[in-house]
Structure formats: C-alpha cells, structure tokens
N, C-alpha and C positions, 0 to 999 in steps of 0.2 A: 119343488117338483122338477124332476128331470124329464124333459120332453123329447129327448133324442137318445138314440142308441147307436153304437158302432160308428162307422165312418161314412154314413150316407151324405149325399149332397144336401138333403133336407136338414139333417142334423147339423151340418156346417152352417147352414143359413140360420138355424135357431141359435147356435153358439155365438155367431157374430152379432146377432140381434140382442141376445141376453147380455153380452159384454158391452153393449152400447156403442159399438164401432160401425155398425152397418148404416150406410147411407142409402144404398139401393142394391138390387141384385135380381137377376132373372135368368131363366133358362132360355135359350134361343132355339127357334124352330130350325133344326138342321136339315129338314127335308124340303124346305121351301125357301128360295132366295132369288133375288133379282139383282143383276149388276147393271149399272149404267156407266158408260164412258162417253165423254163429250169430245168430239174431234175438233181440230183446229178451226174448222169452218162453222162450228156451233152445232153440227149434226149430233143428235143423241143416238147411241147404239145401245139398245137394251137387250140383255141376254137373260132368259129365265134359267134357273139352275136348281140346286147349287152345282157348280162345276169347280170344285176345289182342285187345284193343280198339285196338291200335296196330299199326304195321308192325314194331315192334321186338320181339325175343324175347331171352330170356336163354339162350344156347347152352351156357354153361359158366362156370366160374370158376377162378381161381387165388388161393389164399390164401398170401400171402408175408409174410415178416418182414423188414422193412427199417427203417433208422434214422429216416427222415423222409419227408415227402410228396414231396420232389424225387426221391428214389430210387424211390418207388412210381410216380411219373409217368414216370420213365425206363423202368422195366420195362413199364408200360402202353403206351408208345409203340412198344415192340418187338413187341407182340402183333400178329399178322396182322389181327385184327379192327379195329385202329385205322386201317388203310389204306382200308377200305371201309365202315366202320360206326363204332360208338361203343364205347369202353372206359370203363367207369365205375370210378372209384377210390373206395373207402370205407375208413374205419378200422373196426376191430372195437370195438364198444361195450363198455366196461368200467365196471361199476357203481362209484359213488363209494365208496371204502373208508374215508372219514373218519367 
C-alpha cells in the first residue's frame, strides 16, 4: 500500500519511515521562538521571537541513519524543500571515545 503521493513533507516522512532509516523528525513552530544569551557576568538575556536575521528559517528536521554522505544527500534531494529552498545535511557529532 502506498501511503504518500507527490512531494509533500508528510510523504517524505513516510518514505524515510518505510525505508527503515528514520530515527526522528518533526516540524518546528516557526511562529514561536525564544532566544537566550548568557553574558560574561552570568546574566541571561531572553528575547521572544522569532527574530531571524536572514530570510531562511528552520522549518523542521529529519534524523536518519544511513551508511554514508552519498545516501544522506540522496534522501536530502528527495525532500520537497530542496526544490524551492535549501536542505542542509549534517552528521551527528560523536565525542572521541579514545
């Protein structure tokens, strides 16, 4: 049974789930954000926002487990956001275990 059609974000979520590579993923609330900055003296400065200083926003994320960068880029290219925006691919930082 095919649960998705076209290039929707929901369809992408189902595709990564059906392929068994999805670890997590969520849309982010782009209309509600808070920023905290801690000054040298420890004072917290909290700003309600969002106040993006660019035209770009992070609308959501997919956390996937794939064998290499080429596979990650292949999945990123399938994301609808790649057609009209930017999809950023990052690895998960793992501390040095040595």
